[in-house]
C-alpha positions as CSV (number, residue, x, y, z in Angstrom):
1,X,19.5,38.8,-6.4
2,X,16.0,38.2,-7.8
3,X,17.3,36.5,-10.6
4,X,19.7,34.1,-8.5
5,X,16.7,33.2,-6.6
6,X,14.7,32.2,-8.8
7,X,17.4,30.2,-10.8
8,X,17.7,28.0,-7.4
9,X,14.3,27.7,-7.0
10,X,13.6,26.4,-10.8
11,X,16.9,23.8,-9.8
12,X,15.2,23.1,-6.6
13,X,11.9,22.4,-8.6
14,X,13.9,19.7,-11.0
15,X,15.5,18.7,-7.9
16,X,12.6,17.4,-6.1
17,X,10.8,16.6,-9.5
18,X,13.2,14.0,-10.4
19,X,13.4,12.7,-7.0
20,X,9.6,12.0,-6.9
21,X,9.6,10.9,-10.4
22,X,12.5,7.8,-9.1
23,X,10.6,7.1,-6.1
24,X,7.5,6.4,-7.9
25,X,9.4,4.1,-10.5
26,X,11.0,2.6,-7.6
27,X,7.2,2.3,-6.1
28,X,5.8,0.8,-9.0
29,X,8.1,-1.7,-9.8
30,X,8.1,-2.5,-6.6
31,X,4.3,-3.4,-6.2
32,X,4.0,-4.8,-10.2
33,X,6.7,-7.5,-9.0
34,X,4.2,-8.3,-5.7
35,X,1.4,-8.6,-7.5
36,X,3.3,-10.8,-9.5
37,X,4.7,-13.2,-7.3
38,X,1.2,-13.0,-5.6
39,X,-0.4,-14.3,-8.4
40,X,2.0,-17.0,-9.7
41,X,3.4,-18.4,-6.1
42,X,-0.3,-19.4,-5.1
43,X,1.1,-19.6,-0.9
44,X,-1.0,-16.6,-0.4
45,X,-4.5,-18.5,-0.6
46,X,-7.0,-17.4,-3.1
47,X,-9.2,-14.4,-0.9
48,X,-5.8,-13.0,0.5
49,X,-4.2,-12.7,-2.2
50,X,-6.5,-11.2,-4.1
51,X,-6.8,-8.7,-1.3
52,X,-3.1,-8.1,-0.8
53,X,-3.1,-7.6,-5.0
54,X,-6.1,-4.8,-4.5
55,X,-3.3,-3.4,-2.0
56,X,-0.2,-3.6,-3.7
57,X,-2.5,-2.0,-7.2
58,X,-3.5,0.8,-4.8
59,X,0.5,1.1,-4.3
60,X,1.0,1.1,-7.8
61,X,-1.6,4.0,-8.4
62,X,-0.1,6.4,-5.6
63,X,2.9,5.9,-7.4
64,X,2.4,6.4,-11.0
65,X,0.3,9.6,-10.0
66,X,3.8,10.9,-8.5
67,X,6.0,9.4,-11.5
68,X,3.6,10.0,-14.5
69,X,1.8,13.1,-12.9
70,X,3.0,15.2,-10.5
71,X,6.7,14.6,-11.1
72,X,6.5,15.7,-14.9
73,X,3.9,18.6,-14.4
74,X,6.6,19.9,-12.0
75,X,9.6,20.0,-14.5
76,X,7.1,21.1,-17.4
77,X,4.6,23.1,-16.1
78,X,4.2,24.5,-12.6
79,X,2.0,26.7,-12.9
80,X,-0.4,24.0,-13.4
81,X,-0.8,22.0,-10.4
82,X,-2.9,25.5,-9.4
83,X,-4.9,24.9,-11.6
84,X,-8.7,23.2,-10.9
85,X,-7.2,20.6,-13.3
86,X,-3.6,20.2,-11.6
87,X,-5.7,19.5,-8.4
88,X,-7.0,16.4,-9.5
89,X,-3.4,15.2,-8.9
90,X,-4.3,15.2,-5.3
91,X,-7.8,14.1,-5.5
92,X,-6.4,10.7,-7.0
93,X,-3.4,10.8,-4.5
94,X,-6.3,10.6,-2.1
95,X,-8.2,7.8,-3.1
96,X,-5.8,5.1,-3.9
97,X,-4.2,6.2,-0.2
98,X,-7.7,5.3,0.8
99,X,-7.9,2.0,-1.2
100,X,-4.6,1.0,0.1
101,X,-5.7,1.5,3.6
102,X,-9.2,-0.1,3.5
103,X,-7.6,-3.0,1.8
104,X,-5.5,-3.6,4.9
105,X,-8.4,-3.6,7.3
106,X,-10.0,-6.3,4.6
107,X,-6.7,-8.0,5.0
108,X,-6.4,-8.0,9.0
109,X,-9.9,-8.8,9.1
110,X,-9.5,-11.6,6.5
111,X,-6.4,-12.9,9.3
112,X,-8.8,-12.8,12.3
113,X,-11.6,-15.2,10.3
114,X,-8.8,-17.4,9.6
115,X,-7.6,-17.8,13.1
116,X,-10.7,-17.3,15.5
117,X,-13.1,-19.1,13.0
118,X,-10.4,-21.8,10.5
119,X,-13.8,-24.1,10.2
120,X,-15.7,-21.2,9.0
121,X,-13.1,-19.6,6.9
122,X,-13.8,-20.9,3.5
123,X,-17.7,-20.2,3.9
124,X,-17.1,-16.5,5.6
125,X,-14.1,-15.4,2.6
126,X,-15.2,-17.1,-0.3
127,X,-14.5,-16.2,-3.6
128,X,-17.9,-13.9,-4.1
129,X,-17.5,-12.5,-0.2
130,X,-13.5,-11.2,-1.5
131,X,-14.7,-9.8,-4.3
132,X,-17.5,-8.0,-2.9
133,X,-15.3,-6.9,-0.2
134,X,-12.9,-5.4,-2.2
135,X,-15.2,-4.3,-4.7
136,X,-16.8,-1.9,-1.4
137,X,-13.1,-0.9,-0.4
138,X,-12.8,1.1,-4.1
139,X,-16.1,2.4,-3.7
140,X,-15.8,4.0,-0.7
141,X,-12.3,5.4,-1.9
142,X,-14.0,6.6,-4.7
143,X,-17.3,8.2,-2.6
144,X,-14.2,9.8,-0.1
145,X,-13.1,11.8,-2.3
146,X,-16.0,14.0,-4.0
147,X,-16.2,16.6,-1.9
148,X,-12.4,17.0,-3.5
149,X,-14.6,18.5,-6.5
150,X,-15.4,21.8,-5.3
151,X,-12.7,23.8,-5.9
152,X,-12.4,24.8,-1.9
153,X,-12.0,21.6,-0.7
154,X,-8.6,20.7,-3.1
155,X,-5.6,19.6,-2.1
156,X,-2.8,21.1,-4.5
157,X,0.9,20.3,-5.2
158,X,2.6,23.6,-3.7
159,X,5.4,24.7,-5.4
160,X,7.6,26.7,-2.6
161,X,7.6,23.8,-0.3
162,X,7.1,20.8,-2.6
163,X,4.5,19.1,-0.9
164,X,0.9,18.9,-0.9
165,X,-1.2,20.9,0.8
166,X,-4.4,21.8,1.1
167,X,-6.1,24.9,0.4
168,X,-6.6,27.5,3.4
169,X,-10.6,27.0,3.7
170,X,-12.9,25.8,5.4
171,X,-14.0,23.1,3.2
172,X,-10.5,22.2,2.9
173,X,-10.0,21.9,6.6
174,X,-12.5,20.2,7.6
175,X,-11.6,17.6,5.0
176,X,-8.3,17.5,5.7
177,X,-8.6,16.7,9.2
178,X,-11.3,14.5,9.6
179,X,-11.6,12.8,6.3
180,X,-7.9,12.2,5.5
181,X,-6.2,12.3,9.1
182,X,-8.4,11.7,11.8
183,X,-10.1,8.9,9.2
184,X,-6.7,7.2,8.7
185,X,-5.3,7.2,12.2
186,X,-9.2,5.6,13.1
187,X,-8.4,2.9,10.8
188,X,-4.8,1.8,11.8
189,X,-6.1,1.9,15.2
190,X,-8.4,-0.3,14.2
191,X,-5.7,-2.8,12.3
192,X,-3.7,-2.7,15.6
193,X,-6.0,-3.5,17.8
194,X,-7.5,-6.4,15.5
195,X,-4.1,-7.8,15.2
196,X,-3.4,-7.9,18.5
197,X,-6.5,-9.9,19.6
198,X,-5.4,-12.0,17.0
199,X,-1.8,-12.4,18.5
200,X,-3.1,-13.3,21.8
201,X,-5.5,-15.9,19.8
202,X,-2.1,-17.4,18.3
203,X,0.1,-17.4,21.2
204,X,-3.4,-19.6,22.7
205,X,-3.8,-22.5,20.1
206,X,0.3,-22.0,20.3
207,X,0.5,-23.6,23.7
208,X,-2.1,-26.7,22.3
209,X,-0.2,-27.6,19.3
210,X,3.5,-26.4,20.4
211,X,4.8,-30.3,20.5
212,X,3.6,-30.8,17.1
213,X,5.6,-30.3,13.8
214,X,2.9,-28.8,11.9
215,X,1.4,-26.9,14.6
216,X,5.0,-25.0,15.4
217,X,5.3,-24.3,11.2
218,X,1.7,-23.1,11.6
219,X,2.2,-20.4,14.4
220,X,5.4,-19.6,12.6
221,X,3.4,-18.8,9.7
222,X,0.7,-16.6,11.4
223,X,2.9,-14.6,13.5
224,X,5.1,-14.1,10.4
225,X,1.7,-12.5,8.4
226,X,0.8,-10.6,12.5
227,X,4.2,-8.8,12.2
228,X,4.0,-7.8,8.5
229,X,0.5,-6.5,9.3
230,X,2.3,-4.8,12.6
231,X,5.0,-3.3,10.6
232,X,2.8,-2.0,7.4
233,X,1.1,0.0,10.1
234,X,3.5,1.2,12.1
235,X,5.2,2.6,8.7
236,X,1.5,4.1,8.4
237,X,1.4,5.7,11.3
238,X,4.7,7.0,11.3
239,X,4.5,8.8,7.4
240,X,1.2,10.1,9.0
241,X,2.9,11.5,12.0
242,X,5.8,13.2,10.1
243,X,3.5,14.6,7.0
244,X,0.9,16.3,9.9
245,X,2.9,17.3,12.8
246,X,7.0,17.3,12.3
247,X,7.0,19.0,9.4
248,X,5.2,21.7,10.5
249,X,8.2,22.4,13.1
250,X,10.8,21.7,10.3
251,X,12.0,25.0,8.7
252,X,15.1,23.8,5.7
253,X,13.1,23.2,2.9
254,X,14.5,19.6,1.6
255,X,13.9,17.8,5.3
256,X,10.5,19.3,4.7
257,X,10.0,17.6,1.7
258,X,11.6,14.5,3.0
259,X,9.0,14.2,5.9
260,X,6.4,14.7,3.3
261,X,6.0,13.9,-0.6
262,X,9.3,12.0,-0.5
263,X,8.0,10.5,2.7
264,X,4.4,9.3,1.1
265,X,5.9,7.8,-1.6
266,X,8.3,6.0,0.3
267,X,5.7,4.1,2.0
268,X,4.0,2.8,-1.3
269,X,7.0,0.9,-2.1
270,X,8.0,0.1,1.7
271,X,4.7,-1.7,1.4
272,X,5.1,-3.4,-0.7
273,X,8.9,-4.5,0.3
274,X,8.1,-5.7,3.7
275,X,5.6,-8.3,1.7
276,X,8.8,-9.1,-0.2
277,X,10.6,-9.0,3.1
278,X,8.2,-11.4,5.1
279,X,7.6,-13.9,2.0
280,X,10.8,-15.9,0.9
281,X,8.4,-17.6,-1.6
282,X,7.9,-13.9,-3.3
283,X,11.8,-13.8,-3.0
284,X,12.8,-17.0,-4.7
285,X,10.9,-15.9,-7.7
286,X,12.8,-17.3,-11.1
287,X,11.6,-15.8,-14.6
288,X,10.5,-18.4,-16.7
289,X,12.9,-19.1,-19.6
290,X,12.1,-21.1,-22.5
291,X,14.4,-23.9,-21.5
292,X,12.8,-24.5,-18.7
293,X,9.4,-24.4,-20.1
294,X,10.4,-26.7,-23.0
295,X,11.7,-29.4,-21.0
296,X,8.5,-29.0,-18.6
297,X,6.2,-29.7,-21.6
298,X,8.3,-32.5,-23.2
299,X,8.1,-34.1,-19.4
300,X,7.2,-37.1,-19.8
301,X,4.5,-38.6,-17.6
302,X,3.8,-42.5,-16.2
303,X,0.5,-43.7,-15.6
304,X,1.1,-43.7,-12.0
305,X,2.0,-39.8,-11.8
306,X,-0.5,-37.0,-10.4
307,X,-0.3,-33.6,-10.2
308,X,-0.5,-32.4,-7.1
309,X,-1.8,-28.8,-6.5
310,X,0.5,-26.6,-4.7
311,X,-0.4,-25.7,-0.8
312,X,-2.4,-23.1,-0.3
313,X,-2.6,-21.0,3.3
314,X,-5.7,-19.5,4.3
315,X,-3.8,-16.6,5.5
């Protein structure tokens, strides 16, 4: 009986690891594509584009940890997860999670300023300010996980449940509850409130420009970005709810796995997919071919022909 149970556990462990590996690589590919698309299409704007890249880079980090560390360790040497160095996987995941969340906050403030202060926006979110904010985001994300270096405050991958769990210590409880759950919910609440205020301003602006073609286009674009942020925030709230609350009432091993580890990795992939869904410029990207590159290189230029920069939005 014990042999059969051990074999079943080994099979479950292998299946879970493969799922995490596939999901991790899928999330990695999606977010790398978004980074490539944002840098190429130029319609995201200088500031918003950099913040979006920061957000997707954090998603890539999370996906890479699952695909390249958590899954292989689970298959090759599962006992390593319970060691001090094995617990660094959880620390890295929390760091990338916070970098992603804080990047969402900066994106929301960026959009808020572009709507409420359109004439001052370029000065508020210039290149220096944007780079500084992104630097602050990643600095705070790194500082926030410093307590995880203490052995009593670690987040480890639990083999029986195939999910990350904090150690049953006072330190881990404090860090997990206040610096993970409550911190995440607080920032998600901030994002939601600011986005609703921004939408209210958009609706007021639309009343003044609804008869203008350009005004209608701008309103459509602004509402699109609002729903993009709202969709991303909704997914984050859903993931947190399943991970910290609903999973506690689930007894089936695979349903618990789906509501925790898989939900975590699915969030990172969905975050990038939402950007693609709401921005047709990314969906219309075609790979550059050798023939098209040659034709553009040898295209004759008239003396009356001028290079026109691509239209860049500030959102």
